[in-house]
C-alpha positions in Angstrom: 36.8 21.9 31.5 35.3 19.8 34.3 37.1 21.9 37.0 35.8 25.1 35.5 32.3 23.7 35.3 32.4 22.6 39.0 33.7 26.0 40.0 30.9 27.7 38.1 28.3 25.6 39.6 29.6 26.2 43.2 29.4 30.0 42.6 26.0 29.6 41.1 24.9 27.5 44.2 26.0 30.4 46.4 24.1 33.0 44.2 21.0 30.8 44.3 21.1 30.7 48.1 21.4 34.5 48.3 18.7 35.0 45.7 16.2 32.7 47.3 16.8 34.1 50.7 15.9 37.6 49.4 12.9 36.3 47.4 11.5 34.4 50.4 11.9 37.5 52.6 9.9 39.5 50.0 7.2 36.9 49.7 6.7 36.4 53.4 6.6 40.2 54.1 4.1 40.8 51.3 0.6 41.6 52.8 -1.8 38.7 52.9 -5.5 38.7 51.9 -7.7 39.1 54.9 -10.5 36.8 53.7 -9.1 34.2 51.4 -11.1 31.3 50.1 -8.3 28.8 50.7 -4.7 28.9 52.1 -3.2 28.3 48.6 -5.3 31.2 47.2 -3.8 33.5 49.9 -0.3 32.1 49.0 -0.9 32.9 45.3 -1.9 36.4 46.0 1.1 37.1 48.4 3.4 35.8 45.7 1.8 38.1 43.1 2.3 41.1 45.4 5.9 40.2 46.1 6.9 40.5 42.3 7.1 44.2 42.4 9.1 44.5 45.7 12.6 45.8 45.3 14.0 43.0 47.6 12.3 40.4 45.3 13.7 42.0 42.2 17.1 42.0 43.6 16.8 38.4 44.6 15.6 37.5 41.1 18.5 39.3 39.5 20.9 37.3 41.6 19.0 34.0 40.8 19.2 34.9 37.1 23.0 35.4 37.3 23.5 32.2 39.2 21.3 30.4 36.7 23.5 31.8 33.9 26.6 30.5 35.6 24.9 27.0 35.9 23.9 27.1 32.3 27.5 27.6 31.3 28.6 24.8 33.6 26.1 22.4 32.2 27.5 23.2 28.7 31.1 22.4 29.8 30.5 19.1 31.8 28.1 16.3 32.2 24.9 16.7 34.2 26.3 14.1 36.8 29.1 16.6 37.6 27.2 19.9 37.6 23.8 19.2 39.3 25.1 17.6 42.5 27.1 20.7 43.2 23.9 22.7 43.3 22.8 20.9 46.4 25.3 23.0 48.2 22.9 25.8 47.9 21.1 24.5 51.0 24.4 24.6 52.9 25.0 28.2 51.9 21.3 29.1 52.7 21.6 27.7 56.2 24.8 29.7 56.9 23.2 32.9 55.4 20.2 32.5 57.7 22.4 31.9 60.6 24.2 35.2 59.9 20.9 37.1 59.2 19.2 35.8 62.4 22.3 35.9 64.5 21.7 32.3 65.5 24.7 30.2 66.5 25.4 27.0 64.5 24.2 24.0 66.3 26.1 20.6 66.4 23.3 19.0 64.3 23.6 21.6 61.7 27.4 21.3 61.5 27.1 17.6 61.2 24.6 18.0 58.4 26.7 20.5 56.5 29.7 18.3 56.9 27.9 15.2 55.6 26.4 17.2 52.7 29.6 18.7 51.5 31.7 15.5 51.8 29.0 13.3 50.1 28.7 15.8 47.3 32.5 15.8 46.9 32.6 12.0 46.7 29.7 11.9 44.3 31.3 14.4 42.0 34.7 12.8 42.2 33.4 9.4 41.2 31.2 11.0 38.4 34.2 12.9 37.1 36.1 9.5 36.6 33.2 7.6 34.8 30.7 10.0 33.6 30.7 10.5 29.8 30.6 13.8 27.9 27.7 13.0 25.5 26.0 14.9 22.9 22.3 14.4 22.4 20.8 13.0 19.3 17.5 13.7 17.5 15.8 10.8 19.2 17.0 11.6 22.8 16.1 15.3 22.2 12.6 14.3 21.1 12.1 12.1 24.2 13.3 15.0 26.4 10.9 17.4 24.7 8.0 15.1 25.4 9.2 14.7 28.9 9.2 18.5 29.4 5.8 18.8 27.9 4.5 16.3 30.4 6.2 18.1 33.3 4.6 21.4 32.1 1.1 19.8 32.1 1.8 18.4 35.6 2.9 21.8 36.8 -0.2 23.5 35.4 -2.4 20.8 37.0 -0.7 21.5 40.4 -1.5 25.2 40.0 -5.0 24.7 38.8 -5.9 22.3 41.6 -4.3 24.6 44.1 -2.2 21.8 45.6 -0.6 22.2 49.0 3.0 23.1 50.0 4.7 19.8 49.8 3.1 18.8 46.4 4.3 22.2 44.9 7.8 21.7 46.1 8.0 18.1 44.7 6.5 19.1 41.4 8.8 22.1 41.1 11.9 19.9 42.0 11.0 17.4 39.2 10.3 20.2 36.6 13.6 22.0 37.3 15.4 18.6 37.1 14.0 18.2 33.6 14.8 21.9 32.9 18.4 21.3 33.9 18.7 18.3 31.5 17.3 20.3 28.7 19.6 23.2 29.4 22.6 20.8 29.3 21.5 19.5 25.8 21.0 23.0 24.6 24.2 24.5 26.1 26.3 21.6 24.7 24.8 21.9 21.2 25.3 25.6 21.1 28.9 25.5 22.4 29.6 22.6 19.9 28.3 24.8 17.0 30.1 27.9 18.0 33.4 26.0 18.6 33.2 24.1 15.3 36.3 24.9 13.2 37.7 27.0 16.1 41.1 25.7 17.4 41.4 25.2 21.2 40.4 22.9 24.0 36.7 23.4 23.5 36.6 22.3 20.0 38.9 19.3 20.7 36.5 18.2 23.4 33.5 18.7 21.1 35.2 16.6 18.3 35.8 13.9 20.8 32.1 13.4 21.4 30.8 10.7 19.1 27.1 11.6 18.5 25.0 13.0 15.7 24.0 16.7 16.0 20.6 17.7 17.0 18.5 19.2 14.1 17.7 22.9 14.4 13.8 22.6 14.6 14.3 20.0 17.4 16.6 22.2 19.2 14.2 25.2 19.0 11.3 23.1 20.2 13.3 22.0 23.2 14.2 25.6 24.0 10.5 26.7 23.9 9.5 23.9 26.2 12.4 24.7 28.5 11.2 28.3 28.8 7.6 27.2 29.5 8.7 24.7 32.1 11.0 27.2 33.8 8.1 29.7 34.1 5.8 27.2 35.5 8.5 25.9 38.0 9.3 29.5 39.2 5.6 30.2 39.9 5.3 26.9 41.9 8.4 27.9 43.9 7.2 31.4 44.7 3.8 30.1 45.9 5.5 27.4 47.9 7.5 30.1 49.7 4.3 31.9 50.6 2.5 28.5 51.8 5.3 27.0 53.9 8.8 27.2 55.3 11.7 28.0 52.9 13.8 25.1 54.4 11.3 22.7 52.9 11.4 24.5 49.5 15.2 24.6 49.2 15.6 21.2 50.6 13.1 19.7 48.1 14.9 21.4 45.2 18.3 20.5 46.2 17.3 16.9 46.5 14.7 16.3 43.8 16.2 18.5 41.1 19.7 16.8 41.0 18.1 13.3 41.3 15.8 14.0 38.4 18.5 15.5 36.2 21.0 12.7 37.0 18.3 10.1 36.1 17.6 11.9 32.8 21.2 12.1 32.0 21.8 8.4 32.8 18.7 7.1 31.0 18.3 9.4 27.9 21.9 10.6 27.4 23.9 7.6 28.7 26.3 9.5 30.9 26.8 6.4 33.1 27.0 3.7 30.5 30.6 2.8 31.3 30.5 2.9 35.2 31.2 -0.4 37.0 29.1 -2.0 39.8 31.5 -0.6 42.5 31.2 2.9 41.1 27.5 2.6 41.2 27.5 1.4 44.8 29.7 4.4 45.9 27.3 6.8 44.2 24.3 5.3 45.9 26.0 5.4 49.3 27.2 8.9 48.8 23.8 10.0 47.6 22.1 8.5 50.6 24.6 10.2 53.0 24.0 13.5 51.2 20.2 13.0 51.8 20.9 12.4 55.5 22.9 15.6 55.6 20.1 17.6 53.9 17.7 16.2 56.5 20.0 17.3 59.3 20.3 20.8 57.8 16.6 21.1 57.5 16.0 19.8 61.0 18.5 22.1 62.5 18.0 25.0 60.3 18.7 28.4 61.9 15.3 29.7 60.9 13.6 26.9 62.9 15.9 27.5 65.8 14.9 31.2 65.9 11.3 30.3 65.5 11.3 28.0 68.5 13.1 30.4 70.7 10.1 32.8 71.5 8.1 30.0 73.0 9.8 30.4 76.3 9.1 34.2 76.5 6.1 35.7 78.4 5.0 37.6 75.3 4.6 34.5 73.2 2.8 32.7 76.1 0.4 35.6 76.3 -0.3 35.5 72.6 -1.0 31.8 72.6 -3.3 32.1 75.6 -5.2 34.8 73.9 -5.9 32.5 71.1 -7.0 29.7 73.5 -9.7 31.6 75.1 -10.5 34.7 77.4 -10.6 32.7 80.7 -6.9 32.0 80.8 -4.4 34.5 82.4 -0.7 34.3 82.3 1.3 35.4 85.3 4.6 37.3 84.9 6.6 34.2 85.4 4.8 32.4 82.6 2.6 30.2 84.8 -1.0 29.9 83.6 -4.1 29.9 85.8 -7.8 29.9 85.1 -10.2 32.7 86.0 -12.9 31.7 88.3 -16.4 32.2 86.9 -18.3 34.8 88.7 
């Protein structure tokens, strides 16, 4: 079951990278307001215009499919096994950008990808040995529901106050970490109820989980809050695409989302109750190495390399000097000189 869940999560990570690449393209190509009151207002308007673009709709469809695969994976394995695999979406996104922009992979990018992939593999390997397959109780479900409610209020506050790019990325990452934890609880409970009395490996795994079932009203309350938090998080992500680089958005989500989900799984669901101290140290070390890999991927992302390339061209020099003032002239070789005042 764990191998199936990991495979589904990996396919979902690839789909998430493709979908977010298309969505970001649609948002960035959407027309911006000419006279916005604030930068975030302009970002909100651009995100709203992108919702009807075919490219955005195609990206959304791929994201929904990837999310569905991730939901199934969360129902088949602990959060500690599934969510770290999602961080590979940043690796896939970097490779997709390199192909789309026809930018060669730099040494720093290759090192970052290698560190991220190997670290995630170590983290998942250790988690597969010690992480427990738990089933939520009414008390843990209630705590998770309160957590989601608080995250919804936090997201609405971020939208209301028109916070900046980094704040929206961080808020969306925390919200989606809570959403992933709630999805795990709901998916495990649904699979358990569907598999009850049915012979097979799924029912045997479910019967091996020693926990009280969640009440139906508590489960529906969690589903409602899960849907609300997902909508708020999606809006924060779309407006973050319009107000800053996509590398920051995807990097923030692939770091903050898994960390939040793993923390919830450990504290509320007890997935790491039996892990020894050496295992914890390996998890911390591999997690830190994965963060370093993410940092290198963002730092050497193909999109940034492409953006820096025109700086040496004459055309970009001319555009820059036009902004600086009318007295500066750029020669054909790129050298700048000042006009003499008449």
